[in-house]
N, C-alpha and C positions, 0 to 999 in steps of 0.2 A: 626404385629407391627403398629401403627397407623404413620402417616406422621406428623410432627410437622406443626403446624398452621400457616398460610400465612401472613406476615406482613401486617399491616393494611394501604393499600395503598391512600384510600378513606374515608373521613367520612361517618358515617350512621350506619346501623345494619348489622349484621353478618347472613350471611347463615346458616341453621343448619350444614353446612359441614366445618366450619369454613373459608369460602373464604366471599372476602367482596363484597356486592351488588352492581352495579352499580347505579351510581348516576341518578335522572331522567333526566337531560338534555343528560346525555349518553344512556339511554336508548331511548329517544326520536331522537336524532341524534348519530346513532352508526358509531363508528370511520370506514367506508369503504372508498374505494378508492374512489368511487365518493363521498365522503363528506368531503376527505382531508386527509385520515390515512394512506397512504401506504407511503414507501420511495420516490416512482415518485412524488407523488404529492406534498409532502414535499421540493422536490426538486424544485418542479416549483413554490410555493408559496414562500419559502425562509422565511424572518421574516416579509412579507407582512399581515401576519395575526394577528399581536401581542400577539403570543400563545392559539388565541381563536381556535375553531374548525367553520374550515366553512360549513356551508350546502351546498347540492348538488347544488342549485340555485345561492349562491353566488361562490361558486367553478366557476359553468361556467360562470358567469358574469367576474367574474377575468379573465378567458383565455380569453374570449371574447374581453376584453379591452387592457389587458396587453400582450399578446404573440405577436401579430402584432407588436406594438411597440418594444419590448426587440429584434426581430428579425432582425428589419430597424435600431435600434439605439444600437446596441450592442459594448460596448467598451472592446479593448484588454487590456490587466493591466500586465506588465512585467516590470523586474528588470534588466536593461541593464548595461554590461561593455562597456570600451572604445572601444574593438575591434568589436563591434556590436552584440557580443553574447548575447542573453537573457538568463542570468545566473538565474533567477528565474522567472518562469510564475505564477502568481497568481491565487489561486482559492479559493473557497468559504470559506474554512477552514483557509486560510495563514494570520498571525498575524500583525497587523499594531504597528507602533510605539507607538501608544496609547493604545497598547494590546489588542484591541478588532479585533475581524476577519473581512475579507472582505466582507462577507455577510452582517454586518451590518452596512457597510456603502451604500451611495446613488449611488447605481449601474444600475438604469433604470431611462434614461434621454426622457422626453418626446420630446426634442429636443437638438440635438448636438451644443453646444456654439461654436461661431468663435474664440474667444481667446485661444491660446494654453499657458502653458498646461491645461487640463483636469481637475479640482478639483472635488473630490470626498469626501466630508465630512462625519463625524461619525454622526450616527442616535442615538446612546445612549444617553440618558438623561444624562445631566450634564459633558459629554465629550466635550471638548473644540478642538477635533483633526478637521483643516481646511480640510485637503486634505488626501487620504491613502499615506501613506508612509510605504516601507518595512524594515524590519531590519532583518538581519540575524541573526543567532545563533549560538554558540559555543558548537555543541551537545545539552543537554537541559538546559545550561547555556545560560544567555543574555551576549553579548559582553557588553566592558566594554569602556567608554571612557577614555580620556585622563587625566580627574580629578580622574581615580581611581574608579569611581563608574557605575552599569549597567546602560543598556539605561531605565529598567522600573523605573529609580527613577529619569527622567529627565520631563521635561514638555512634554506636546503633542502639543505643538503648539510651532511654530519659535519663538525666535531661537533655542529651544528645549535645555534650560538650565537644570542645576543641580539643584534638590531640597534640598541636603543635604551640599552643600558648596556654597560659595559664588564667589570662582576662575575661576569658569567653563563662559564660552562665550559663550556656543553651543555646541551640543554632536558632539564629531568628536572621529571615533575610526580609530587604525590603522590595525582593521582585516581584513585577506586578503580573499577574496574569491577564490572559486575554480578554477578561472581561472587565478590567479595569481596577480591581481591587489587588491588595497584596498578598503575599503568600499567606502570612500570619492570618489573615480574615476568613482563610479556606479550613476545612475540617474534611477528616475521613468519614464516609458513609458505608457503614457495611449492614445490610438490613437482607430480611428475607422477601419472598414474592410477596406475601400479603402485605406487608408492610410499605413495600413499592408500589403497588397499586393502589394504596391509600393514599398517597401522596401525589398520585396521576402519571406516574413516571412509566414507560412501557416496560416490558418486561419481555416481549417476542415470545419465542416458542422453547420448547422443553427440548433441549439437545442434551446429547450424551457425554459430551467434551466435555474435559478435565480444565478447573481453571478460568472457565470463561468471564468469572466477575460481572462488569455490568454491560458486557459487549453484549447486543441485540442483533445486528445488521452492520451493513459497511456504513453508515452513518454513524456508528457510534465510534469511528476510528476519528473523527472532525473534532475540533474544539468545540466546545460547548456554544461558545457566541457564533459557530458556523453553524450548528445541528440547529436545523428546521423542524425538530419534533417536541414532543413534550420534555425532553429530559433537556434541548437546549433553549434558545431563545422562542421557541416556537413558530408555527406557520404565520407567515406576515398575512395581514387583514386584507382588504379590498381597498383601503384608503392607498397604502402602499402599490398594491398592485399594478390599479389605475392611477397612477399618479403621473403627470406631464413629463414627459423625456426632455433631460435639460443637459446639461454641460459636464455634469458630474456620473453621468451613467455609463454604460458599456459601450466600446467604439459600436458594435454589432446593432444595439439601440439606436443608436444616433444615426446609423447608416440609413435604416430601415424606419426611420418615423415618419417621413414623410409619405411612403407606401402605406403604410398602417393607418396615417389618419386619412389617405384619401380613398381606403378602401373599407373602413368601420365605419359604420354609421354615426350620426353627430350624438352629443349627448346620451350614450348608452353606455350602461356600465359592461363591464366583462360577462357578468351574469344573464345579460339580456339579450346580449348580441347575438343572433339569430344564425341558423348553420350556414347559411347561404353567404354571409358578410363573413365568416371563418374560413369558409372552403377560398373564397375570394383572394383573401389573404394569403392565405396557404399559396395558392398557384401564383398570386403575384410576385412571392418572397422567391419561389422557384424558378422563375420566367427572368428575376431581375439579374442583369449581369455585372458583376463587380468588375472597378478599375481594373483590378490584379489579371483580371481572368483576359479581359480585350487587350492588356501590355503582353501578355505570353502568347497570345493567339497573333498579335502584330509580329511579334519576334520571332516564332515560328515560319509566320508567311514568308519574310525576309531571309531567313535561312532556308527554306525551299525553293525561292526564286535564285539566290547566289547558287545552290548546289546545281540547279539545272542549267544557269550558266557556262558553269565550271565543265560539265559534262561536253556541252554545246562544242567549246573552244576545243577541248580534247577531240571530240570527233572530227572538226573543221582541219586541226594540225595535222592528224592522219592522214586525211586522205586529200590535205593541200599540199603534198610534198612538191620541191623544185625537181626538175628533169636531170637536172645533173646529179643529184642523190638517188634518183630511182636508176639511171645509168650504171651507176658506181655498186649500186647493190646488185644488180644484173650480171655486171664484169664478175664480182665476186664470187657468186655462184659458180659461172661458169668455170672458173681457176679451178674451184673445189671439186668440179666435176670432171675434168680434164684427167686426173691422174687413175682415175678409177677405172677412166674407158681403157687405158693403155695396159 
C-alpha cells in the first residue's frame, strides 16, 4: 500500500517519490543550527531576522553585536498588584492589549532611558501601540470593559476607547486577578536588573534569548499567588508546614497522616526531627499499600484463576471425547486413504 503524496509545501518540481524538492536558496543555505534553523537559535534571534533565514556569517555578526547589549540592558517586565506580588511575569509569547505578543515589541535597547516608566512600542507594521500593556484573559475569552465589549474591540492606544460604542471613555474592567484585586489596581512594571534586585525580586541567570521579559525559571510560568518565591507569595513559614493535617488538606496528606504521626517524634518541629525519624517515615510510606493497589491485585488474581480454569476445561474436553466420535473420525480417515491405495 503506497502512502498518500505529501502536501506541496514549497513551489517547484516534485521528485519521483512525490516529495517536494528544496528550493535553490534552501539547497545553498540549509537550515542548520549554525545558519539559524534550530529552536535555540530562533530563541536568540527572535523577530529580528524578519522571517528570512540568516547565513552563518550573518548569525555570527548578530550574536557579536546583540548579545553583549542584551545581557547588559535586559528589561524585566511584570504585571504587579497592590500587594507587591508580580501576578504575571511577561514572556515572549505573552499577548499585549494590542493582541500582539511581547516578542513583537521593542525589547532590546541600546541605552536604558532615564525617564520612567520605560515604553516598549509595538513593531508590527500599522499597529499604534505605544507601549506594551498586559491584559489578563478569562479562560480563553478576552475580559470585558464596563461598556460590555471585550478588550480586543478597543483601540490599542490610550485611553483605549471602544470601537463599537460612543459611551466608552476608556477600557475599564472589574475582572479580578487571582490575588483578589481587580485589574484596575494593577500596573505594568518595566525595570532593569539593578532595580529588580533592589526590590528583592529574583533575576535568575543571564541568558542570550530575546524577549525573556520577567521569566527567570519554570516557576515564572505560574500565577503570582501560586509562586513560592520572592516574586510571588514567598516561601511558606514553619507554622504552615508544621500545621496539623485537617479535612481541608490534600487527600495524600490525609491518607498518610496516621503513618506520619506514628513515625515522627512527638513535640518536634520539622527542623529538629532527626535523620532516623525521617528515614523511618520514608520507609513506612514506601511500604504502605494503598487500597487501589490491593484491589488491582485481587482482580488480577481472579483473572488468572479464571484463565487457568478455562485452560483445564479445554484440555479435559479434548482428551475426554466419546468412543462413537473417535470411531467416526477413524472411519473418515480410512475412507480418505482407500482411493489413494487404488
